[in-house]
C-alpha positions in Angstrom: 0.0 0.0 0.0 2.8 2.4 0.9 4.6 1.6 -2.3 1.4 2.3 -4.3 1.1 5.7 -2.7 4.7 6.5 -3.5 4.2 5.6 -7.2 1.0 7.7 -7.4 2.8 10.7 -5.9 5.7 10.3 -8.3 3.3 10.2 -11.3 1.5 13.3 -10.0 4.8 15.2 -9.6 5.8 14.0 -13.1 2.6 15.3 -14.6 3.0 18.7 -12.9 6.6 18.9 -13.9 5.6 18.1 -17.5 2.8 20.7 -17.4 5.2 23.2 -16.0 7.6 22.6 -18.9 4.8 23.1 -21.4 3.7 26.2 -19.6 7.2 27.7 -19.8 7.2 27.1 -23.5 3.8 28.7 -23.8 5.0 31.8 -22.0 8.0 32.1 -24.4 5.7 31.7 -27.4 3.4 34.3 -26.0 6.2 36.8 -25.4 7.5 36.2 -28.9 4.0 36.9 -30.4 3.6 33.4 -31.7 -0.1 33.2 -30.7 -0.9 29.8 -32.3 2.1 28.1 -30.7 1.2 29.6 -27.4 -2.3 28.3 -27.5 -1.1 24.8 -28.3 1.5 24.9 -25.5 -0.9 26.2 -22.9 -3.4 23.6 -23.9 -0.7 20.9 -23.5 0.1 22.2 -20.1 -3.5 22.2 -19.0 -4.0 18.7 -20.3 -1.2 17.5 -18.1 -2.5 19.6 -15.1 -6.2 20.0 -15.7 -6.9 21.6 -12.3 -4.4 24.4 -12.7 -6.4 27.7 -12.6 -3.5 29.8 -14.0 -3.1 27.5 -17.0 -6.8 27.8 -17.7 -6.7 31.6 -17.5 -3.6 31.9 -19.7 -5.0 29.6 -22.3 -8.1 31.7 -22.5 -6.1 34.8 -23.0 -4.0 33.2 -25.6 -7.0 32.0 -27.5 -8.4 35.5 -27.5 -5.2 36.9 -28.8 -4.9 34.3 -31.5 -8.5 34.9 -32.6 -7.8 38.6 -33.0 -4.8 37.9 -35.1 -6.6 35.4 -37.4 -9.5 37.9 -37.7 -7.1 40.6 -38.9 -5.5 38.2 -41.3 -8.9 37.4 -42.6 -9.6 41.1 -43.1 -6.4 41.6 -45.1 -7.1 38.5 -47.3 -10.7 39.6 -47.9 -9.5 43.0 -49.0 -7.0 41.3 -51.4 -9.9 39.2 -52.8 -8.3 36.0 -51.5 -11.7 34.7 -50.5 -11.0 31.1 -49.6 -8.0 31.9 -47.5 -9.9 34.7 -45.7 -12.8 32.3 -45.0 -10.4 29.8 -43.4 -8.9 32.6 -41.2 -12.3 33.8 -40.0 -13.3 30.2 -39.2 -10.1 29.7 -37.2 -10.7 32.9 -35.3 -14.3 31.9 -34.6 -13.1 28.5 -33.3 -10.6 30.0 -31.0 -12.9 32.6 -29.5 -16.6 32.3 -30.3 -17.4 35.4 -28.3 -16.2 37.5 -31.3 -19.4 37.1 -33.4 -18.2 39.3 -36.2 -15.6 36.6 -37.2 -18.4 34.1 -37.9 -20.4 36.8 -39.9 -17.3 37.6 -41.9 -16.7 33.9 -42.6 -20.2 33.7 -44.1 -19.4 36.8 -46.3 -16.2 35.2 -47.4 -18.0 32.0 -48.2 -20.5 34.0 -50.4 -17.6 35.5 -52.3 -16.0 32.0 -52.7 -19.3 30.8 -54.3 -19.6 33.9 -56.5 -16.0 33.5 -57.7 -16.7 29.9 -58.7 -19.8 31.0 -60.6 -17.8 33.6 -62.5 -15.1 31.0 -63.4 -17.9 28.7 -64.5 -19.5 31.4 -66.6 -16.3 32.2 -68.4 -15.8 28.6 -69.3 -19.3 28.6 -70.7 -18.5 31.7 -72.8 -15.4 30.0 -74.2 -17.7 27.0 -75.2 -20.2 29.5 -76.7 -22.9 28.5 -74.2 -24.0 32.1 -73.8 -27.5 31.5 -72.5 -26.2 29.3 -69.7 -23.3 31.7 -68.9 -25.8 34.6 -68.6 -27.9 32.6 -66.1 -24.9 31.8 -64.0 -23.8 35.5 -63.9 -27.3 36.5 -62.8 -27.1 33.9 -60.0 -23.8 35.4 -58.9 -25.3 38.9 -58.9 -28.2 37.7 -56.8 -25.7 36.5 -54.2 -23.5 39.7 -54.2 -25.0 42.4 -56.3 -22.1 44.8 -56.2 -19.2 42.4 -57.0 -17.4 44.1 -59.9 -16.2 41.0 -61.8 -19.8 39.9 -62.0 -20.9 43.3 -63.2 -18.1 43.4 -65.8 -19.1 39.9 -67.1 -22.7 41.0 -67.2 -21.7 43.9 -69.5 -19.6 41.6 -71.6 -22.5 39.2 -72.1 -24.9 42.1 -72.9 -22.4 43.3 -75.5 -22.2 39.9 -77.0 -26.0 39.6 -77.1 -26.1 42.8 -79.1 -23.9 41.2 -81.8 -25.4 37.7 -81.7 -27.5 37.0 -84.8 -28.8 33.6 -85.8 -26.5 32.0 -83.3 -23.4 33.6 -84.7 -21.4 36.2 -82.8 -20.4 38.8 -85.2 -17.0 40.5 -85.0 -18.3 44.0 -84.7 -15.3 46.4 -84.6 -16.7 48.9 -82.2 -19.2 49.0 -79.3 -19.9 52.7 -79.8 -23.6 53.5 -80.2 -24.7 53.9 -83.8 -26.7 57.0 -85.1 -28.1 56.9 -88.6 -29.9 59.7 -90.4 -31.0 59.1 -94.0 -33.7 60.5 -96.2 -34.5 58.7 -99.5 -30.9 57.3 -99.5 -29.7 54.5 -101.7 -29.8 51.3 -99.7 -26.3 50.2 -100.7 -25.0 53.5 -99.5 -26.7 53.0 -96.1 -25.2 49.6 -95.7 -21.8 51.0 -96.7 -22.1 53.4 -93.8 -23.1 50.6 -91.5 -20.0 48.7 -92.6 -17.7 51.7 -91.8 -19.3 51.9 -88.3 -19.3 48.2 -87.5 -16.6 46.5 -89.7 -19.3 44.0 -90.9 -19.3 43.5 -94.7 -22.7 43.2 -96.5 -23.2 41.4 -99.8 -26.4 42.8 -101.4 -28.7 41.0 -103.9 -28.7 42.8 -107.3 -32.4 43.7 -106.9 -31.5 45.9 -104.0 -29.1 48.2 -105.9 -31.7 50.8 -106.7 -33.8 50.5 -103.6 -33.9 53.6 -101.3 -34.7 54.0 -97.6 -35.4 56.7 -95.0 -34.2 56.2 -91.5 -33.5 58.1 -88.3 -31.9 56.1 -85.5 -30.0 57.5 -82.5 -27.7 55.8 -80.0 -28.5 52.2 -81.1 -26.5 49.0 -81.0 -25.4 47.4 -84.2 -28.0 44.7 -83.8 -30.8 47.2 -83.3 -29.7 49.2 -86.4 -29.3 46.1 -88.5 -32.7 44.5 -87.6 -34.5 47.8 -88.1 -33.1 48.2 -91.6 -34.2 44.6 -92.4 -37.7 45.1 -91.2 -38.2 48.6 -92.8 -37.0 47.4 -96.2 -38.5 43.8 -96.1 -35.1 42.1 -96.3 -33.8 38.8 -95.2 -30.3 37.7 -94.4 -27.8 34.8 -94.4 -24.9 34.9 -92.0 -21.9 33.8 -94.1 -19.4 34.2 -91.3 -18.6 36.4 -88.3 -17.6 39.3 -90.6 -19.9 38.9 -93.6 -23.7 38.9 -94.1 -25.6 38.3 -97.4 -28.8 40.4 -97.8 -31.8 39.7 -100.1 -35.5 40.6 -100.4 -37.7 38.6 -98.1 -39.6 36.8 -100.8 -40.2 33.2 -101.7 -38.1 33.2 -104.9 -35.2 34.8 -103.1 -35.5 32.5 -100.2 
C-alpha cells in the first residue's frame, strides 16, 4: 500500500513537472508573439495539469489573442480578394474565440464570395464554349448573391455586348461597341449599308435587286443589332450569315429564299 502511494505521488509530480515545462514554452511563445504556438503549448500544459487555474486563465487569454490575429489576417485577405484563405482565417478565429461574433459573420461573407468567384469562373468557361445563355444565367445567379461584385458586373456587361452582336446563333466580330446613329432620307440602300460597314466592320453582300432601292431612316444611339434589324424590317429584307464578318442580304420573298 505504501509503495502504491509513492508511485501515485511520483506520477502526479511528473505530470506537474511536464505541465510546467509546457507552460514555460507557452510563455515564451506568447512573449514572442507566436499566438498559435502559445495556444497549443498552454493547452498541452492544461491537459497535463487539468486543475491548474493559472493554466486555464492563460490559455483563455492566448485563444483570444490568436483569434484577434486570425481575424485581422482574414480582413487583409478579404481586402485582397483571397476569399477562400480569408474564410479559413475567420473560421479559425471563430473556433478560437466564439465570443467575437463578427468573425463568424465575416466567414459567411467570405463564403459568399467564394461561391460567386466559382460561378464567374464557370460562366467564363461557358462563354469559351459559346454557351452564352447558360453563362448569362450563372452570372445572374452570382449577382443575386453579391449584387455589387465588380467581376460579376463586368461579365454581365460583356454578355450584354455579345448579345447585341449575336445574330442567328453567330457572334459577329463588330469592330466597335460605340452607339450607332443613322440619319438618312431617301438614300440608296447600298450606301446606307456601306455606312453601317464603316461603323461596324461587318461586310454586307447585297442582292442585285437591292441596288436601286432607297430608304429613309433616323436612329439615334442604337446598338449594331438594333440598327441592322430595323433596316431589315423597314426594307423587307432577309439575311444569311456567311461568317462572323460577312452577311448576305436579299429581299424577303419566296423566290429569293
